[in-house]
C-alpha positions, 0 to 999 in steps of 0.5 A, spaced: 452 685 011 455 691 016 448 691 020 451 683 023 459 686 022 457 692 028 452 687 032 458 682 031 463 689 034 458 691 039 457 684 043 465 683 043 466 690 046 461 688 051 463 682 052 470 686 053 467 690 058 464 686 061 471 682 062 473 689 065 468 691 069 468 684 073 475 683 074 476 690 077 470 688 081 475 682 083 481 686 084 477 692 088 474 686 093 481 683 093 484 689 096 478 691 100 479 684 103 487 684 103 486 691 106 481 688 112 486 683 113 491 687 114 487 692 119 485 686 123 492 683 124 495 691 127 489 691 131 490 684 134 497 686 135 495 692 138 490 688 143 496 684 145 501 690 146 496 695 150 494 689 155 501 687 156 504 694 157 498 695 163 499 689 166 506 691 166 506 698 168 500 696 174 504 691 176 510 696 177 506 702 179 504 697 185 510 698 188 511 705 191 504 705 194 507 697 198 512 700 200 510 707 204 505 702 207 510 699 210 514 705 213 508 707 215 507 701 220 514 701 222 515 708 224 507 709 227 510 702 231 516 706 234 520 699 230 523 705 227 526 711 232 526 717 228 532 720 233 537 716 231 539 719 224 544 713 222 538 707 223 534 711 220 539 712 214 540 705 213 532 703 214 531 705 207 538 704 204 535 697 205 529 698 203 532 701 195 535 694 196 528 690 198 525 693 192 530 695 185 523 697 181 524 704 186 528 710 185 527 713 191 524 712 199 525 717 204 521 720 209 521 728 211 518 730 218 514 737 219 520 739 222 524 739 215 528 734 217 530 730 211 532 722 209 532 719 202 535 714 200 537 714 192 539 710 186 540 714 180 540 712 174 546 707 172 549 709 178 552 707 186 546 708 190 547 715 195 544 718 201 541 725 202 539 729 208 536 735 210 538 736 218 532 741 219 535 747 221 533 753 217 540 753 212 536 748 207 541 745 205 540 738 202 546 734 202 549 729 198 553 722 200 556 717 198 556 711 204 558 704 204 555 698 203 550 697 209 547 705 207 551 709 212 554 715 210 562 716 208 563 722 204 559 729 202 559 728 195 556 736 195 550 740 198 544 744 195 540 749 197 533 747 196 530 752 202 523 749 205 522 742 202 515 743 206 513 747 199 515 741 195 509 740 191 509 733 193 509 734 200 504 740 200 500 734 195 500 728 201 498 733 207 493 736 203 490 730 200 490 727 207 491 720 204 496 716 199 496 720 193 501 721 187 504 726 184 504 728 176 510 725 172 516 729 173 524 729 170 528 727 176 535 731 177 536 726 182 535 720 180 537 722 172 530 719 170 523 720 169 520 719 176 513 718 179 513 718 186 507 715 191 506 720 197 502 719 203 502 723 209 504 719 216 501 723 223 501 721 229 498 718 235 494 725 236 492 726 229 498 731 228 501 730 223 509 727 223 511 728 216 512 725 210 513 719 206 515 718 198 517 714 194 519 714 187 518 709 180 523 710 175 519 710 168 527 707 166 523 699 168 518 701 163 523 703 157 526 697 159 520 693 158 517 697 151 525 695 148 524 687 149 516 688 146 516 689 139 516 682 135 518 685 128 522 690 124 519 697 124 514 696 129 514 702 134 512 703 141 510 709 145 507 712 151 505 720 153 502 725 157 496 728 154 501 735 154 504 731 148 510 730 153 513 723 151 513 718 157 517 712 155 519 708 149 520 701 145 527 705 141 533 708 144 530 714 144 530 719 151 524 722 153 528 727 156 534 732 154 539 734 159 541 742 158 548 745 158 546 745 166 545 738 167 539 739 167 532 733 165 528 738 160 522 732 157 521 732 150 514 733 146 513 727 143 511 731 137 518 734 137 522 728 138 528 725 134 525 719 132 520 721 125 516 715 127 514 717 133 514 725 130 509 724 125 504 718 128 505 723 136 502 729 130 497 724 127 495 724 134 495 732 135 490 733 130 485 727 131 485 731 138 487 728 146 479 730 148 477 724 144 481 719 148 474 721 153 475 712 156 480 706 155 475 703 149 476 709 145 481 707 140 484 712 134 487 708 128 490 711 122 494 709 117 500 714 114 505 714 109 512 716 112 518 716 106 514 712 101 513 707 105 506 705 110 504 705 117 499 703 121 498 708 127 493 706 132 493 709 140 488 708 146 488 712 153 490 707 160 488 711 165 493 708 172 491 712 176 486 720 177 491 725 174 496 718 171 493 718 164 497 715 157 496 715 151 499 708 148 501 707 141 502 703 137 506 703 129 507 698 125 510 698 118 505 694 113 511 691 109 512 687 116 506 686 118 505 682 111 511 678 110 
C-alpha cells in the first residue's frame, strides 16, 4: 500500500515537473521569438532610416561641387570680369539665392584678393572681401537686395588667405576636393566646403573656388525623420564629434568669446546620445571597416530598454560618418 502511494506521488510530481518544464520551455520560446521579432523590426526601421539619410546627404552634398563647377566655367570662359569687384560681388550673391542649401560661395585669387557671399544661419546674407593688400584684413559688409555692399560692419585680421587649410587643400590636390567638417564662425554652423583650383590658359593657378554645405539643412531633415516617440538619430565622426541629430541638441556650443566649439557625442547633453556613443566607443570605431558592418546593441537607461544600431556611411574619401538609430522598446512594441 505504501509503495502504491509513493508511486502515485512520484507520478504526480513527475507530471507536475513535465508540465512546468513544458510551460517554461514554451515561455522561453515565446520570449526568444518576441525578442527576435523586436530585433527584426528595429533592424528594418534602421535600414529604412540609413537609406533615407544616405540619399539625403548625397543629394545635399552634390550641390557645392556643382556650384564650383559652374563658377569655374564662368571664370575660365571670361564671362566674369575679375577686375570688376561689383560684378564679382553681385554674381556670387546671385549664386547664394539660386542654391538655398549652400552656406557660402567664394573665390580667393592667388593675389590674395577674396570675395565671398555668406548666408549666416538665421541671418541676412553678408559680403566678405579682402582687397589683396598686405594688411590681411577681411572686411564684412551688409548688402542690398542685389548683393552690393552698403555698409562695412567690421574687419577681422586673418593674414594670408593662401595659407588657409581649404586653399592649400585645393592647391595641393590640383583637383576638386573637400575640406574636413569644421565649425564656421562666419555661417554660425558646422560646415563642409567643396574646393576647386582654377587655372589660366598657361596652367598657372588663378585662385581657388569654395562652396560650403551647411549642416543645418541635414539637421532639419533628421528632425522630421523619426516616426516614433523615443526614437533618436544622430551622426558623428570617428573622432566622436557630433555632426547632426534628430533632437534639439546642438552639435556645437558657443564659448564665451562667441566661437563655435564642436561637441563630443559622449559629452552630449542628450542622455540617449551620450549612452549610445559610449557603447559605440566601447565597441571600437576601427571595426566599422565598411558600410556593410552593423553594430547592434540592447542597452538599459533609467529603467527602460533601448535598441541601438550603427553603421558607417562614406560620403567622400575623407568624409566618413557613423549613423546611429536609437529606439525605445516600449514604443517599438506599442
